[in-house]
C-alpha positions in Angstrom: 10.0 -33.9 60.1 13.9 -33.8 59.0 16.5 -35.6 61.1 20.2 -35.9 60.6 23.0 -38.1 62.0 26.8 -37.8 61.6 29.8 -39.2 63.2 31.8 -35.8 63.2 35.1 -37.0 63.9 35.5 -33.7 65.5 38.6 -31.6 65.7 40.4 -34.8 64.1 39.9 -33.5 60.5 42.1 -31.0 58.5 40.7 -27.7 58.1 38.2 -28.4 61.0 37.3 -24.7 61.3 35.8 -24.4 57.3 34.4 -27.9 58.0 32.3 -26.9 60.9 31.3 -23.7 59.4 30.1 -25.8 56.4 28.1 -28.2 58.7 26.5 -24.9 60.3 25.6 -23.7 56.9 24.0 -26.9 55.7 22.1 -27.5 59.1 20.5 -23.9 58.2 19.9 -24.5 54.6 18.5 -28.1 55.3 16.5 -27.0 58.5 16.8 -30.2 60.5 14.6 -30.7 63.6 16.8 -33.2 65.0 20.5 -33.7 64.8 22.5 -36.6 66.4 26.2 -36.3 66.3 28.9 -38.5 67.7 32.5 -38.4 68.2 31.7 -34.6 69.4 35.2 -33.8 71.2 36.6 -31.3 73.4 40.3 -30.8 74.3 41.0 -31.5 78.0 43.3 -28.5 78.3 40.7 -25.9 77.3 38.9 -23.7 79.9 35.5 -25.1 81.2 32.6 -22.8 80.5 31.4 -21.0 83.6 29.0 -23.2 85.8 29.5 -25.9 82.9 31.2 -29.3 82.3 31.3 -28.0 78.6 34.8 -26.6 77.5 34.9 -23.5 75.3 36.3 -25.4 72.2 33.6 -28.4 72.8 32.6 -29.3 69.1 29.0 -28.8 69.9 29.6 -25.5 71.5 31.4 -24.2 68.6 29.0 -25.4 66.0 26.0 -23.8 67.9 28.0 -20.7 68.2 28.7 -20.7 64.2 24.7 -21.5 63.4 24.1 -18.4 65.4 26.6 -16.2 63.8 25.4 -17.3 60.3 22.1 -15.6 61.6 19.8 -18.8 62.7 18.2 -19.3 66.3 20.2 -21.9 68.1 18.9 -25.2 68.6 18.5 -26.7 72.2 21.2 -29.0 73.1 22.5 -31.8 74.9 26.1 -33.2 75.1 27.5 -35.8 77.5 31.2 -37.1 77.7 31.6 -41.0 76.9 35.5 -41.3 77.4 38.7 -39.5 77.4 41.5 -40.6 74.6 45.1 -40.2 74.4 45.1 -38.1 77.5 44.3 -34.8 75.7 40.8 -34.9 74.4 37.4 -36.1 75.5 34.9 -37.8 73.2 31.3 -37.3 73.6 27.9 -37.5 72.0 25.0 -35.0 71.6 21.8 -34.1 70.2 20.3 -30.8 69.0 16.7 -30.3 68.9 14.5 -27.4 67.4 11.7 -28.0 70.1 12.6 -27.8 73.8 14.2 -30.5 75.5 11.8 -31.8 78.2 14.4 -34.7 79.6 18.0 -35.6 79.3 19.6 -38.9 80.2 23.0 -40.7 79.6 23.8 -44.4 80.3 26.7 -46.6 79.4 26.1 -49.8 77.4 29.6 -51.2 77.5 30.7 -53.8 80.3 34.0 -51.4 80.8 32.6 -48.3 82.5 36.2 -46.9 83.0 36.3 -43.4 81.6 39.7 -44.1 80.1 38.9 -47.0 78.3 38.8 -46.7 74.6 36.0 -49.4 74.5 33.7 -47.6 76.7 30.4 -46.9 75.2 27.8 -44.3 76.2 24.4 -43.2 74.8 22.5 -40.1 75.2 19.0 -39.7 75.0 16.5 -36.4 75.0 12.7 -36.4 75.1 10.8 -33.6 73.1 7.5 -33.0 71.8 6.8 -32.7 68.1 3.1 -32.0 67.0 2.0 -32.7 70.8 3.5 -36.1 70.5 6.4 -36.9 73.1 9.2 -38.6 71.4 12.7 -40.2 72.4 15.9 -39.2 70.6 19.0 -41.3 71.0 22.5 -40.6 69.7 24.3 -43.9 69.5 27.8 -45.1 69.1 28.2 -48.7 69.4 31.0 -51.4 69.0 31.9 -54.0 66.5 30.1 -57.4 66.1 33.5 -59.4 66.4 35.2 -57.3 69.0 37.0 -59.7 71.5 36.8 -57.2 74.3 33.6 -55.2 74.0 31.2 -57.0 71.5 28.2 -55.6 69.8 25.5 -58.0 71.0 25.4 -57.0 74.8 25.9 -53.4 74.0 22.6 -53.5 72.1 20.8 -55.6 74.5 21.9 -52.9 77.3 20.4 -50.1 74.7 17.3 -51.8 73.9 16.4 -52.4 77.6 16.3 -48.5 77.6 13.9 -48.1 74.6 10.5 -47.1 76.1 7.6 -48.7 74.7 5.0 -45.9 75.3 6.4 -43.5 72.8 8.2 -43.4 69.2 11.8 -43.5 69.6 14.4 -42.3 67.0 17.9 -44.2 67.4 20.4 -42.2 65.2 24.0 -42.9 65.2 27.3 -45.0 64.2 26.2 -48.7 64.9 29.6 -50.1 63.5 27.9 -53.0 61.9 27.3 -53.0 58.1 23.8 -53.5 57.3 24.9 -55.3 54.0 26.1 -58.2 56.1 23.7 -60.8 57.3 23.4 -62.6 60.6 25.4 -60.1 62.4 24.8 -56.8 64.1 22.4 -55.3 61.7 20.1 -58.3 61.5 20.4 -58.6 65.3 18.9 -55.1 65.8 16.1 -55.9 63.4 15.1 -59.1 65.1 14.3 -56.7 68.1 11.3 -55.1 66.4 13.0 -51.7 65.2 12.6 -50.1 61.9 15.1 -48.9 59.5 14.1 -45.4 57.8 16.4 -46.4 54.9 14.1 -49.5 54.2 11.1 -47.7 54.6 12.0 -44.7 52.6 10.0 -44.1 49.7 13.3 -42.5 48.0 16.7 -43.4 48.8 20.2 -43.8 47.4 22.6 -46.4 48.1 22.9 -45.8 51.9 26.8 -46.3 51.9 28.2 -44.1 54.6 31.9 -45.4 54.8 34.1 -46.1 51.9 37.5 -47.4 52.2 39.5 -47.8 55.7 38.9 -45.9 58.8 39.6 -46.8 62.3 38.1 -49.9 63.1 37.6 -50.9 59.4 41.2 -51.3 58.8 41.3 -53.5 55.1 37.9 -52.4 54.2 37.5 -52.4 50.5 33.5 -52.2 50.4 30.9 -49.6 51.1 29.8 -49.8 54.6 26.1 -48.8 55.7 27.0 -48.4 59.4 25.5 -45.1 60.2 21.5 -45.6 60.6 18.4 -43.9 61.6 16.1 -46.3 63.1 12.7 -45.9 64.7 10.7 -48.2 67.2 7.6 -47.9 65.4 6.7 -48.3 61.6 6.2 -44.5 60.2 5.8 -43.1 56.9 9.5 -42.0 55.5 9.6 -39.9 52.5 13.3 -40.2 52.0 16.6 -41.2 53.1 19.9 -39.9 51.6 23.7 -39.7 52.4 24.8 -36.5 52.9 28.5 -35.2 53.1 29.8 -37.7 50.7 31.2 -35.6 47.9 27.9 -35.7 45.8 25.4 -34.4 48.2 27.6 -31.9 50.0 31.2 -31.7 50.5 32.9 -34.5 52.7 33.8 -33.1 56.1 34.2 -36.4 58.3 35.6 -39.8 58.1 31.9 -40.9 57.9 29.4 -39.8 55.6 26.1 -38.5 57.3 22.1 -39.7 56.8 19.4 -37.5 56.6 15.9 -38.6 56.6 12.5 -37.0 56.1 9.7 -38.6 57.9 5.9 -37.7 58.4 4.4 -37.6 61.7 
């Protein structure tokens, strides 16, 4: 099973059309079973698709169209909004799955649930079946450990309460906590019994998904491993590899992606 997570920074990148075409090409080439994306945006002034809350320029919609245009079957998909930003676009999260989506769910983990708050945090979850086993998949975008308004700790606790013990869960996304820093968000996650596919992987690279400054990490001068693929149970992980970092595929976002191959 191959999985990918990427904070897509949708429509906020230069040459976005070329980058989304490149992402679609890579998805087809790498043949992922599950894809979780964060910062999946749509412009508020774009028309709604008939009978849908999705707008015609929703990044996920355009990506699915591009995958189909390039000759591959369209994935099953789920997108939900997290918040509106700067009064002109709506930010959300999505999950793409090769196998049918049996259940969809969105929930808020931030204390502030106002849709216009830049601090609001939602999580999306799907249930699908892989080799006859039900699995849950979460696309996650959390806040920072030291955030004075919306700190990481209660957000993680709200998320952790939603993880069902009766099945294997994959938590993919931008956790905004550097896995190389001790006694902060990453260690707090690990203390709740999660497993990091990077740690479990037989083959891996540096794991760094952010280099230099990005929003929320102003003044950063170290490599950050903040985009993670976590699992609720210990499984066999063949490999973990950073992608879209200029070494393994071209850069298409302010975050690099992470891909993992697991045996189920």
